[in-house]
C-alpha positions as CSV (number, residue, x, y, z in Angstrom):
1,X,7.2,63.9,2.2
2,X,4.8,63.0,-0.9
3,X,4.9,59.1,-1.7
4,X,4.9,58.5,-5.7
5,X,4.9,55.1,-7.6
6,X,6.6,55.7,-11.1
7,X,6.7,52.9,-13.8
8,X,8.7,53.2,-16.9
9,X,8.0,51.1,-19.8
10,X,10.4,48.5,-22.4
11,X,11.4,51.6,-24.4
12,X,12.3,53.5,-21.3
13,X,15.0,51.6,-20.7
14,X,15.6,50.0,-23.8
15,X,19.4,51.1,-23.3
16,X,22.0,52.0,-20.8
17,X,21.4,55.8,-22.1
18,X,17.7,55.9,-21.5
19,X,18.3,53.9,-17.9
20,X,21.0,56.6,-16.5
21,X,18.5,59.1,-18.0
22,X,15.8,57.6,-16.3
23,X,18.3,58.1,-12.8
24,X,18.6,61.3,-13.7
25,X,15.0,61.7,-13.4
26,X,14.6,60.0,-10.3
27,X,17.7,62.1,-8.5
28,X,16.0,65.4,-9.6
29,X,12.2,63.7,-8.0
30,X,14.0,63.0,-5.0
31,X,15.8,66.3,-5.1
32,X,12.4,68.0,-4.5
33,X,11.6,66.3,-1.7
34,X,9.5,63.1,-2.7
35,X,9.4,59.5,-1.8
36,X,9.8,57.1,-4.8
37,X,9.0,53.1,-5.7
38,X,9.8,52.6,-8.9
39,X,9.0,49.5,-11.0
40,X,10.6,48.5,-14.4
41,X,9.6,46.4,-17.4
42,X,12.3,44.6,-19.3
43,X,13.9,46.0,-22.0
44,X,12.2,46.8,-25.5
45,X,12.1,43.8,-27.3
46,X,14.0,41.4,-24.4
47,X,10.2,39.8,-23.7
48,X,9.7,38.6,-27.1
49,X,13.3,37.2,-27.5
50,X,13.2,35.2,-24.4
51,X,9.6,33.8,-25.7
52,X,11.8,33.1,-29.4
53,X,14.6,31.3,-27.2
54,X,12.2,29.1,-25.8
55,X,9.8,28.4,-28.2
56,X,13.5,27.0,-30.2
57,X,13.7,24.3,-27.8
58,X,9.7,23.6,-26.8
59,X,6.8,25.3,-28.5
60,X,5.0,24.3,-25.8
61,X,6.8,25.2,-22.4
62,X,5.2,24.5,-19.4
63,X,3.4,27.7,-17.5
64,X,6.4,27.3,-14.5
65,X,9.3,27.7,-16.3
66,X,8.4,30.3,-19.5
67,X,7.5,32.7,-16.2
68,X,10.8,31.7,-14.5
69,X,12.3,32.7,-18.2
70,X,10.2,35.6,-18.9
71,X,10.8,37.3,-14.9
72,X,14.8,37.3,-15.7
73,X,14.3,40.7,-18.3
74,X,12.7,42.8,-15.4
75,X,15.7,41.5,-12.8
76,X,18.4,43.4,-15.4
77,X,17.1,46.5,-15.2
78,X,16.2,46.8,-11.9
79,X,19.7,45.9,-11.1
80,X,21.0,48.2,-13.9
81,X,18.8,51.6,-12.9
82,X,20.2,51.0,-8.9
83,X,23.8,50.4,-10.5
84,X,23.3,54.1,-12.0
85,X,21.7,55.4,-9.2
86,X,24.7,54.5,-6.8
87,X,27.1,56.0,-9.6
88,X,25.7,59.4,-8.7
89,X,25.7,58.7,-5.1
90,X,22.1,58.1,-4.4
91,X,21.5,55.3,-2.6
92,X,18.4,52.2,-4.0
93,X,17.6,48.8,-3.8
94,X,16.2,46.6,-5.9
95,X,13.9,43.9,-5.3
96,X,12.4,41.2,-7.6
97,X,8.2,40.3,-7.1
98,X,8.7,37.5,-5.1
99,X,11.7,39.3,-2.9
100,X,8.8,42.2,-2.3
101,X,6.5,39.7,-1.9
102,X,3.8,40.2,-4.1
103,X,1.9,37.4,-3.7
104,X,-0.6,36.2,-6.4
105,X,-2.4,33.3,-7.7
106,X,-0.9,30.3,-9.3
107,X,-2.5,30.6,-12.5
108,X,0.7,31.0,-14.6
109,X,1.9,33.5,-17.5
110,X,-1.4,35.5,-16.5
111,X,-1.2,35.6,-12.5
112,X,-3.4,38.0,-10.4
113,X,-2.0,39.9,-7.5
114,X,-3.5,38.6,-4.0
115,X,-1.4,40.6,-1.5
116,X,1.5,42.5,-1.1
117,X,4.1,43.0,2.1
118,X,5.2,46.9,2.0
119,X,7.5,46.2,4.7
120,X,10.5,46.1,3.5
121,X,9.7,49.2,0.9
122,X,8.7,51.1,3.7
123,X,11.7,50.2,5.7
124,X,13.8,51.4,2.8
125,X,11.9,54.4,2.0
126,X,12.5,55.7,5.6
127,X,15.9,55.5,4.9
128,X,16.2,57.6,2.1
129,X,16.8,55.2,-0.6
130,X,14.8,54.8,-3.8
131,X,13.3,51.5,-4.2
132,X,13.2,50.2,-7.7
133,X,10.6,46.8,-8.4
134,X,10.3,44.5,-11.1
135,X,6.9,45.0,-12.9
136,X,4.8,42.1,-14.5
137,X,6.1,38.9,-11.7
138,X,5.3,37.8,-8.4
139,X,5.4,34.6,-6.2
140,X,2.2,32.3,-5.4
141,X,2.3,30.9,-1.8
142,X,4.7,27.8,-2.8
143,X,7.1,30.4,-4.1
144,X,6.8,30.1,-7.3
145,X,7.7,32.5,-9.8
146,X,4.5,33.6,-11.8
147,X,4.2,36.7,-14.3
148,X,1.0,39.0,-14.4
149,X,1.1,38.8,-18.5
150,X,1.6,41.4,-21.2
151,X,1.2,44.7,-19.9
152,X,1.9,43.6,-16.4
153,X,4.0,46.2,-15.1
154,X,1.3,48.6,-15.1
155,X,-0.3,46.9,-13.0
156,X,2.1,46.5,-10.4
157,X,2.8,49.8,-9.8
158,X,-0.6,50.8,-9.8
159,X,-1.0,47.9,-7.2
160,X,1.9,48.8,-5.3
161,X,0.4,52.3,-5.1
162,X,-3.0,51.4,-3.8
163,X,-0.6,49.0,-1.4
164,X,1.4,51.6,-0.1
165,X,-1.3,54.5,-0.5
166,X,0.6,56.3,-2.3
167,X,-0.2,60.2,-3.3
168,X,-0.2,59.2,-7.0
169,X,1.2,56.0,-9.9
170,X,2.8,58.2,-12.7
171,X,3.1,55.8,-15.6
172,X,6.4,57.0,-17.9
173,X,5.6,55.8,-21.5
174,X,6.7,57.1,-25.1
175,X,3.3,58.8,-25.2
176,X,3.0,62.3,-23.1
177,X,-1.2,61.2,-22.2
178,X,-4.1,60.0,-23.3
179,X,-5.6,61.9,-26.8
180,X,-8.8,62.8,-27.7
181,X,-8.3,60.2,-30.7
182,X,-5.3,58.8,-32.4
183,X,-2.9,61.4,-33.9
184,X,-1.6,59.4,-36.3
185,X,-5.2,59.5,-37.7
186,X,-6.4,63.3,-36.6
187,X,-3.6,65.6,-36.9
188,X,-5.5,67.5,-34.3
189,X,-6.4,65.6,-31.6
190,X,-5.6,66.9,-28.4
191,X,-4.1,65.7,-25.4
192,X,-6.3,65.2,-22.8
193,X,-5.3,67.1,-19.2
194,X,-7.8,64.8,-16.6
195,X,-9.9,61.6,-17.5
196,X,-12.2,59.5,-15.6
197,X,-11.8,55.7,-14.4
198,X,-14.8,54.7,-16.4
199,X,-14.0,57.0,-19.5
200,X,-10.1,55.1,-19.3
201,X,-11.8,51.8,-19.4
202,X,-13.9,52.3,-22.1
203,X,-10.5,53.9,-24.2
204,X,-8.4,51.0,-23.8
205,X,-11.1,48.1,-24.1
206,X,-11.4,49.5,-27.8
207,X,-8.2,50.0,-28.7
208,X,-6.4,52.5,-26.9
209,X,-3.0,51.2,-26.1
210,X,-2.0,53.8,-23.5
211,X,-2.6,51.7,-20.6
212,X,-3.3,47.7,-19.5
213,X,-7.2,47.6,-18.8
214,X,-6.2,46.1,-15.9
215,X,-4.0,48.4,-14.6
216,X,-7.1,51.0,-14.8
217,X,-9.4,48.8,-12.8
218,X,-7.2,48.6,-10.1
219,X,-6.7,52.1,-9.9
220,X,-10.2,52.2,-9.8
221,X,-11.0,50.1,-7.6
222,X,-8.7,51.6,-5.2
223,X,-8.7,54.8,-6.6
224,X,-5.2,55.4,-7.1
225,X,-4.7,58.4,-8.7
226,X,-3.4,57.3,-12.4
227,X,-1.1,59.6,-14.5
228,X,0.3,58.9,-18.1
229,X,3.8,60.9,-18.5
230,X,6.4,60.9,-21.4
231,X,9.7,59.4,-20.4
232,X,11.3,61.6,-23.4
233,X,9.9,65.2,-23.0
234,X,8.5,67.3,-20.5
235,X,4.6,67.5,-19.8
236,X,2.0,67.7,-17.4
237,X,0.1,64.5,-19.1
238,X,-3.1,62.9,-18.5
239,X,-4.3,62.4,-15.0
240,X,-6.9,59.5,-14.5
241,X,-8.8,59.8,-11.7
242,X,-12.4,59.7,-9.9
243,X,-15.3,61.3,-11.5
244,X,-15.5,65.0,-9.8
245,X,-19.1,66.1,-9.6
246,X,-18.1,69.9,-9.3
247,X,-16.6,69.4,-12.2
248,X,-18.0,70.7,-16.0
249,X,-17.2,67.7,-18.3
250,X,-16.8,67.3,-21.8
251,X,-20.1,66.0,-23.5
252,X,-17.1,63.8,-25.7
253,X,-13.8,63.0,-24.1
254,X,-12.3,61.2,-27.1
255,X,-13.0,58.5,-30.1
256,X,-11.4,55.2,-30.0
257,X,-11.5,52.4,-32.6
258,X,-10.6,49.0,-33.3
259,X,-9.2,47.7,-36.5
260,X,-9.0,43.7,-35.4
261,X,-13.0,43.6,-35.4
262,X,-14.4,40.7,-37.6
263,X,-18.4,39.9,-38.1
264,X,-20.5,37.1,-38.3
265,X,-24.0,36.5,-39.2
266,X,-25.9,33.2,-39.7
267,X,-29.6,33.4,-41.6
268,X,-32.4,32.0,-41.2
269,X,-32.6,29.7,-37.9
270,X,-35.2,28.8,-36.0
271,X,-36.2,31.3,-33.2
272,X,-36.9,29.9,-29.9
273,X,-35.2,30.1,-26.4
274,X,-32.0,28.8,-26.0
275,X,-30.9,29.9,-29.7
276,X,-28.4,32.5,-28.7
277,X,-26.9,29.8,-26.5
278,X,-26.5,27.3,-29.2
279,X,-24.9,29.7,-31.2
280,X,-22.4,31.1,-29.3
281,X,-21.8,28.2,-26.8
282,X,-19.4,26.5,-29.0
283,X,-17.5,29.6,-29.7
284,X,-17.3,30.2,-26.2
285,X,-15.9,26.4,-25.5
286,X,-12.8,27.7,-27.5
287,X,-12.3,30.9,-25.7
288,X,-13.3,33.4,-28.3
289,X,-14.5,36.3,-27.0
290,X,-17.7,37.9,-27.9
291,X,-17.9,41.4,-28.2
292,X,-21.5,43.3,-30.3
293,X,-24.3,41.0,-30.8
294,X,-27.7,41.7,-32.6
295,X,-30.6,39.5,-33.3
296,X,-33.6,40.4,-35.6
297,X,-36.6,37.9,-35.7
298,X,-38.6,37.5,-38.7
299,X,-42.0,37.0,-39.7
300,X,-41.1,33.1,-40.5
301,X,-40.2,31.8,-37.3
302,X,-36.9,32.2,-38.1
303,X,-33.9,34.6,-36.9
304,X,-30.8,36.1,-37.8
305,X,-28.1,36.7,-35.8
306,X,-25.2,38.5,-35.8
307,X,-21.8,38.7,-33.6
308,X,-18.2,40.1,-33.8
309,X,-15.0,38.6,-32.6
310,X,-11.7,39.7,-32.9
311,X,-9.8,39.4,-36.2
312,X,-7.5,36.6,-35.6
313,X,-10.1,34.2,-33.8
314,X,-12.1,35.2,-37.4
315,X,-11.2,31.7,-39.4
316,X,-11.7,29.7,-36.0
317,X,-15.3,31.2,-35.4
318,X,-16.1,30.8,-38.9
319,X,-15.5,26.4,-38.9
320,X,-17.5,26.4,-35.6
321,X,-20.5,28.6,-36.8
322,X,-20.6,26.9,-40.3
323,X,-21.0,23.2,-38.0
324,X,-23.5,24.8,-35.9
325,X,-25.5,26.3,-38.5
326,X,-25.3,23.2,-40.5
327,X,-27.3,21.3,-37.0
328,X,-29.6,24.5,-36.6
329,X,-30.9,23.7,-40.4
330,X,-29.9,27.7,-41.0
331,X,-30.0,29.3,-44.0
332,X,-27.1,30.9,-45.0
333,X,-23.8,32.2,-43.4
334,X,-23.0,35.8,-43.9
335,X,-19.0,36.5,-42.9
336,X,-16.6,39.9,-43.3
337,X,-13.2,40.2,-41.6
338,X,-13.2,44.2,-42.6
339,X,-14.7,45.9,-40.8
340,X,-13.8,48.2,-37.6
341,X,-15.9,49.5,-34.7
342,X,-15.9,53.2,-33.8
343,X,-16.8,54.5,-30.3
344,X,-17.3,57.7,-28.9
345,X,-16.8,58.1,-25.2
346,X,-17.4,60.5,-22.6
347,X,-19.1,60.7,-19.0
348,X,-20.9,63.7,-20.4
349,X,-23.5,61.6,-22.1
350,X,-25.2,61.2,-19.1
351,X,-26.5,64.6,-19.3
352,X,-27.0,65.6,-22.8
353,X,-29.7,64.0,-24.9
354,X,-29.0,63.8,-28.8
355,X,-25.3,62.3,-28.7
356,X,-26.2,59.4,-31.0
357,X,-28.3,61.0,-33.1
358,X,-25.1,63.4,-34.2
359,X,-23.1,60.7,-34.4
360,X,-25.5,58.7,-36.8
361,X,-26.3,62.2,-38.8
362,X,-22.2,62.8,-39.2
363,X,-21.7,59.7,-40.3
364,X,-25.2,59.2,-42.9
365,X,-23.5,62.8,-44.0
366,X,-20.1,61.1,-45.0
367,X,-22.2,58.3,-46.7
368,X,-20.7,55.4,-44.1
369,X,-23.2,52.8,-43.5
370,X,-23.5,51.6,-40.0
371,X,-24.2,48.0,-39.6
372,X,-24.1,47.4,-35.9
373,X,-24.5,49.5,-32.8
374,X,-23.7,49.0,-29.5
375,X,-24.4,51.4,-26.1
376,X,-23.5,52.2,-22.9
377,X,-24.0,54.7,-20.1
378,X,-21.1,56.7,-21.6
379,X,-20.6,54.6,-24.8
380,X,-22.0,54.6,-28.6
381,X,-20.3,51.9,-30.8
382,X,-20.7,51.4,-34.5
383,X,-19.3,49.0,-36.8
384,X,-18.4,50.1,-40.1
385,X,-16.7,49.4,-43.1
386,X,-12.5,49.4,-42.6
387,X,-12.2,51.4,-45.6
388,X,-14.3,54.4,-43.7
389,X,-12.2,54.3,-40.7
390,X,-10.0,57.0,-40.8
391,X,-12.8,59.6,-42.5
392,X,-15.6,58.5,-40.1
393,X,-12.8,59.2,-36.8
394,X,-12.4,63.0,-38.1
395,X,-15.5,63.8,-39.3
396,X,-16.5,62.8,-35.4
397,X,-13.8,64.3,-34.0
398,X,-14.6,67.8,-35.7
399,X,-18.2,66.8,-35.3
400,X,-18.1,66.7,-31.0
401,X,-15.2,69.8,-31.2
402,X,-12.5,67.6,-29.9
403,X,-9.9,69.6,-31.5
404,X,-10.5,72.7,-29.1
405,X,-10.3,72.8,-25.2
């Protein structure tokens, strides 16, 4: 008998009516001879509501108590779903993360899963029950409730699928799969039937918010077939799996973009070993993540150093850089928080030359200037002015023939 782990997000269980629809879907799957483990998020908006309540009392609540509070959101949905299933005559049991014994480290609010005891789940499955598990949470070795951070229910589902050696982990959400790009930007965007873990990781890291990055990493590390499906309409969704050497891959699978970028440049700093550390060290101490980096050496023994950060960190990073620039005797600082990063992604790049040239030529034909470039084995990213985002994505989507299968 096939074993499938299914995860339903907040919009999928946002009302009693939606929970009843999920129950009907589960019963249908069980009747087809499938063992089911179901992972649920809190109702849509519930986690934000709980955080708001906490902040009314304490603007810096202790991580332990915040986890105790936030974990209650999923406890509501798992109990309600089991009630809905039992109303239909189907046996089901709900478990919190600590009851299943999803063991995590003790980092509150962003814990990492270390081990899962699957014995209780297997026992229930053997009795024909549907097992319903709270996503997003676990417990540490001292029994303290922990949570896994935003999107952690995806990670819970994949981790359970890995522990149970499930045939597939299905993520039900409000989209019906992974698209070649955002359909809101390109109406001709096409749903992909299949994509590799590597491609999905790149797309997730570049702003495609279909899946949480940690869940894709987990799936890749434990070779868990992962499928994205819609809670609201039927369809095969998108299967995310290991690269199949027998299957001819498309050269480019998709185009991702990130609007939340800002660029900082310090001009005329001394060109000597360690300058990158002096510039980026103070930035790192403030837990600001740096993305793309370019360093250009001039003829006068100075260098220009450019890097990008998340737009939310722009003001803080600029203040830090101004202090650093003064101490280094830099000539000038240039900053820009009206940029965007556009990337083409595809494992097929490995065996096809000239992909970068097609990208650059396409953008040049639209008079879109590129200010930064970074590459990997399956990705090319460029930074352009924010106002050109949609034009860049649409023109690249057409250039790589992504609207056609």
